[in-house]
C-alpha positions as a printed Julia matrix, in Angstrom:
334×3 Matrix{Float64}:
 -44.4   -15.61    7.87
 -47.71  -13.8     7.2
 -50.12  -15.03    4.4
 -50.78  -12.43    1.6
 -54.41  -11.06    1.98
 -56.9   -13.16   -0.14
 -58.41  -11.5    -3.29
 -62.07  -10.51   -3.09
 -62.82  -12.62   -6.03
 -61.81  -15.82   -3.97
 -64.62  -15.27   -1.34
 -67.95  -16.98   -1.93
 -69.79  -13.72   -0.75
 -69.11   -9.97   -1.15
 -70.95   -7.48    1.1
 -71.55   -3.85   -0.07
 -72.55   -1.33    2.42
 -73.86    2.09    1.52
 -73.09    4.13    4.71
 -75.22    6.66    6.05
 -75.21    8.83    9.09
 -78.37    6.99   10.46
 -78.49    3.8     8.66
 -76.42    0.98    6.86
 -77.87   -0.39    3.68
 -76.57   -3.88    2.95
 -76.39   -6.0    -0.16
 -74.91   -9.42    0.06
 -73.73  -10.94   -3.32
 -72.98  -14.57   -4.48
 -71.05  -14.46   -7.52
 -73.29  -11.92   -9.8
 -76.53  -12.22   -7.94
 -77.75  -10.33   -4.73
 -78.79  -12.99   -2.36
 -80.01  -10.85    0.61
 -80.57   -7.32    1.49
 -81.42   -5.42    4.66
 -81.15   -2.06    6.6
 -79.77   -1.64    9.9
 -79.06    1.56   12.06
 -75.71    2.93   12.28
 -75.14    2.53   15.88
 -73.67   -0.04   18.28
 -76.96   -2.06   18.17
 -77.05   -1.99   14.52
 -73.76   -3.03   14.16
 -74.26   -6.1    16.25
 -77.32   -6.69   14.33
 -75.12   -6.59   11.23
 -72.8    -9.21   12.42
 -75.69  -11.7    13.48
 -77.35  -11.04   10.1
 -74.29  -12.17    8.13
 -73.81  -15.4    10.19
 -77.64  -15.95    9.64
 -76.74  -15.8     5.76
 -73.9   -18.21    5.95
 -71.52  -15.35    5.22
 -68.76  -15.88    7.85
 -65.58  -14.14    7.77
 -63.79  -16.93    5.87
 -66.26  -16.76    3.19
 -67.06  -13.09    2.92
 -65.14   -9.81    1.82
 -66.68   -6.39    2.75
 -66.52   -3.11    0.73
 -67.92    0.27    1.7
 -67.32    3.95    0.67
 -65.34    6.45    2.85
 -68.4     8.41    4.3
 -67.13   11.28    6.47
 -65.94    9.07    9.21
 -69.43    7.3     9.7
 -68.02    4.3     8.12
 -65.12    3.74   10.89
 -67.11    2.22   13.68
 -68.65   -0.34   11.16
 -65.43   -1.15    9.51
 -63.78   -1.54   12.82
 -66.46   -3.95   14.27
 -66.37   -6.12   11.28
 -62.61   -6.0    11.37
 -62.8    -7.29   14.9
 -64.57  -10.28   13.59
 -61.92  -11.0    11.23
 -63.96   -9.84    8.17
 -61.64   -8.56    5.08
 -62.74   -4.91    4.93
 -62.12   -2.35    2.21
 -62.84    1.21    2.75
 -63.04    3.02   -0.63
 -62.81    6.51   -1.93
 -66.25    7.39   -3.38
 -64.71    8.68   -6.38
 -63.79    5.27   -7.28
 -67.19    3.99   -6.7
 -68.67    6.84   -8.76
 -66.39    5.98  -11.65
 -67.16    2.43  -11.44
 -71.03    3.16  -11.6
 -70.46    5.35  -14.52
 -68.32    2.55  -16.39
 -71.29   -0.06  -15.68
 -73.79    2.48  -16.87
 -75.76    2.32  -13.88
 -78.98    4.61  -14.09
 -80.6     3.7   -10.83
 -79.39    5.93   -7.78
 -80.98    4.56   -4.57
 -79.17    3.51   -1.46
 -80.27   -0.24   -2.12
 -78.82   -0.06   -5.68
 -75.7     1.77   -4.17
 -74.92   -1.09   -1.92
 -75.29   -3.88   -4.63
 -72.92   -1.8    -6.71
 -70.32   -1.47   -4.11
 -70.54   -5.19   -3.53
 -70.0    -5.82   -7.07
 -67.17   -3.29   -7.13
 -65.57   -4.93   -4.14
 -65.73   -8.36   -5.71
 -64.22   -7.39   -9.14
 -61.78   -4.6    -8.39
 -60.22   -6.16   -5.32
 -59.53   -3.04   -3.36
 -56.95   -3.06   -0.72
 -57.79   -4.38    2.8
 -58.54   -1.86    5.4
 -56.67   -1.81    8.98
 -57.65    0.54   12.01
 -55.29    3.33   13.02
 -53.04    2.47   15.86
 -53.59    4.03   19.35
 -50.58    6.55   18.52
 -52.3     7.49   15.05
 -55.69    7.78   16.68
 -54.77   10.13   19.29
 -52.88   12.44   16.95
 -55.77   12.34   14.54
 -58.06   13.29   17.56
 -55.76   16.2    18.58
 -55.12   17.72   15.27
 -58.98   17.57   14.4
 -59.74   19.32   17.52
 -57.27   21.98   16.66
 -58.8    22.38   13.11
 -62.28   22.68   14.68
 -61.12   25.49   16.97
 -59.45   27.15   13.94
 -62.77   27.45   12.42
 -64.19   28.71   15.52
 -61.36   31.31   15.61
 -62.3    32.38   12.27
 -66.12   32.75   12.98
 -65.32   34.76   16.34
 -63.05   37.1    14.2
 -65.83   37.67   11.84
 -68.32   38.21   14.45
 -66.03   40.65   16.25
 -65.48   42.6    12.89
 -69.29   42.92   12.59
 -69.96   44.03   15.93
 -70.61   47.65   16.69
 -71.85   47.63   20.51
 -68.72   47.81   22.8
 -70.21   45.28   25.21
 -70.83   42.83   22.44
 -67.41   43.57   21.0
 -66.02   42.91   24.54
 -67.93   39.59   24.74
 -66.38   38.5    21.25
 -62.96   39.41   22.29
 -63.08   37.36   25.42
 -64.21   34.43   23.33
 -61.65   34.95   20.68
 -58.76   35.1    23.42
 -60.26   31.94   25.04
 -60.24   30.15   21.66
 -56.52   31.22   20.8
 -55.58   29.96   24.43
 -57.21   26.66   23.63
 -55.4    26.23   20.25
 -52.16   27.06   21.86
 -52.48   24.37   24.42
 -53.54   22.01   21.71
 -50.51   22.68   19.62
 -48.35   22.02   22.73
 -50.04   18.8    23.27
 -49.59   17.72   19.78
 -45.98   18.69   19.97
 -45.37   16.6    23.0
 -47.21   13.53   21.5
 -45.01   13.6    18.48
 -41.84   13.79   20.5
 -42.95   10.77   22.48
 -43.5     8.66   19.51
 -40.34    8.11   17.61
 -42.04    6.66   14.32
 -44.44    9.62   14.13
 -41.46   12.16   15.07
 -39.46   10.77   12.3
 -42.18   11.11    9.66
 -43.1    14.61   10.83
 -39.33   15.6    10.77
 -39.04   14.64    7.16
 -42.1    16.47    6.29
 -40.67   19.64    7.85
 -37.93   19.56    5.33
 -40.5    20.61    2.62
 -40.58   24.43    2.38
 -44.19   25.35    3.37
 -44.74   22.36    5.74
 -44.66   22.98    9.5
 -45.18   20.87   12.25
 -48.89   21.24   12.54
 -49.32   20.7     9.03
 -47.05   17.53    9.04
 -49.0    16.25   11.99
 -52.37   16.7    10.03
 -50.55   14.85    7.03
 -49.34   11.83    9.09
 -52.56   11.4    11.03
 -55.15   11.67    8.14
 -53.16   10.38    5.28
 -51.91    7.21    7.03
 -49.39    4.98    5.74
 -48.32    5.78    2.24
 -48.34    2.05    1.44
 -51.95    1.97    1.17
 -51.83    4.15   -2.18
 -49.99    2.89   -5.25
 -48.86    6.3    -6.38
 -49.16   10.21   -5.46
 -52.22   10.79   -7.61
 -54.14    7.99   -5.52
 -53.09    9.96   -2.3
 -54.35   13.3    -3.99
 -57.57   11.48   -4.88
 -57.99   10.66   -1.18
 -57.91   14.09   -0.25
 -60.16   15.26   -3.15
 -57.45   17.29   -4.8
 -57.68   15.85   -8.4
 -59.2    18.01  -10.86
 -62.88   17.2   -12.04
 -63.41   18.01  -15.69
 -66.72   19.03  -17.09
 -67.36   17.98  -20.63
 -70.26   16.94  -22.55
 -70.0    16.28  -26.43
 -68.57   19.39  -28.1
 -70.71   22.06  -26.6
 -70.25   21.79  -22.82
 -66.75   22.44  -21.6
 -66.76   24.08  -18.01
 -63.4    24.71  -16.38
 -62.03   21.97  -14.39
 -62.87   22.13  -10.61
 -61.29   20.37   -7.56
 -63.33   17.13   -7.02
 -63.61   17.8    -3.04
 -64.49   14.16   -2.81
 -62.39   12.77   -0.04
 -60.58   13.89    3.08
 -61.47   17.37    3.56
 -59.4    17.87    6.57
 -56.44   16.8     4.8
 -57.37   18.96    1.74
 -57.78   22.04    3.88
 -54.61   21.56    5.48
 -52.78   21.98    2.19
 -54.39   25.59    1.51
 -52.23   28.03    3.63
 -49.0    25.82    3.24
 -49.55   25.83   -0.52
 -49.58   29.65   -0.46
 -46.42   29.56    1.34
 -44.77   27.05   -1.06
 -45.64   29.06   -3.9
 -43.3    31.73   -2.71
 -40.47   29.56   -0.96
 -40.56   25.99   -2.31
 -38.67   25.98   -5.59
 -40.61   23.03   -7.0
 -43.93   24.34   -6.05
 -43.03   27.84   -7.35
 -41.62   26.56  -10.7
 -44.95   24.71  -10.92
 -47.09   27.74  -10.08
 -45.37   30.05  -12.36
 -45.8    27.98  -15.25
 -49.61   27.8   -14.72
 -49.67   31.6   -14.32
 -47.78   32.06  -17.77
 -50.62   29.77  -19.15
 -53.22   32.2   -18.04
 -54.74   30.19  -15.21
 -56.7    31.86  -12.61
 -55.53   32.41   -9.1
 -57.54   29.78   -7.21
 -56.64   27.31   -9.98
 -53.1    27.92   -9.34
 -53.47   27.54   -5.5
 -55.56   24.36   -5.97
 -52.93   22.72   -8.29
 -50.21   23.88   -5.74
 -52.1    22.12   -3.04
 -52.1    19.04   -5.03
 -48.41   19.36   -5.68
 -47.5    19.8    -2.29
 -49.35   16.68   -1.25
 -47.71   14.76   -4.01
 -44.47   16.0    -2.37
 -45.44   15.0     1.01
 -46.43   11.45   -0.35
 -43.04   11.15   -2.02
 -41.09   12.07    1.02
 -42.98    9.74    3.27
 -42.82    6.78    0.78
 -39.28    7.2     0.3
 -38.12    8.02    3.71
 -35.89   10.67    2.56
 -35.83   14.42    3.23
 -37.23   16.88    0.58
 -34.96   17.31   -2.65
 -36.3    19.74   -5.12
 -34.52   17.9    -8.0
 -36.91   14.78   -7.38
 -39.9    17.22   -7.73
 -39.73   19.07  -10.94
 -42.08   21.99  -11.52
 -44.37   20.03  -14.03
């Protein structure tokens, strides 16, 4: 029987990593004090330097927990490298770190200060341990991300075609658009084949397809980007991971801006909810009832769509977590 993961507070050291595209800012804590700091490049050589540096500090895997923010995938390689060395690694939504910084009244905003704060957060808040995606999940994620990138290129090509007046230029854009469409079709076929070959993924996607508004390609993105629903305690955490929770703007009694989507999180998962939410507002009874109530309260169209995106992801999470097909009675329009 596997042992339960140790709490971060039980380790002698906590390492906080502020992840950037080019560099990793490191802060190593022992109890309440930062005992060592350094910066290494965020590349293969830098990650090896990080591992060596930790051992030089006496911060072995059995003594050290590691915490870092999710940072547009720039964190994945270093998380994987430390996981390979048997470190307990946590990758946390930046929104949680930001909220923790506010609760601690942190005023200093530098990479070094951020790394120290992340280390303290990891020690005190004990975030869930991170595990790398399986080979099946990784390939599905690679395929769906390639398709999303081509969809963006398709939109750009359509816009350029609409602006072109010269016939030769129009022909060039039309040929490019046809090629992009062909590549998208090939990727979609590859995604379908990959899903059919993997029973667990196939079951998950089939469950998601019972939700009105969610097709196979959207289901593939949800499965590959959301990962295991067990890593979230509830649907709200899953929505926060996608940056779909509202961000309120209030200060005293005078500043009260309209809530906006936080957009701090997995942008690919968030964007994947947009068009399905539009469909769900028409054909999904739970989402439609929810949207109708918001409209009756005078909410703007984009606010309704954003709320529908969040509601739809809540439903996706619930279906995956329960392992049961969509049942509108379990998702009232509230």
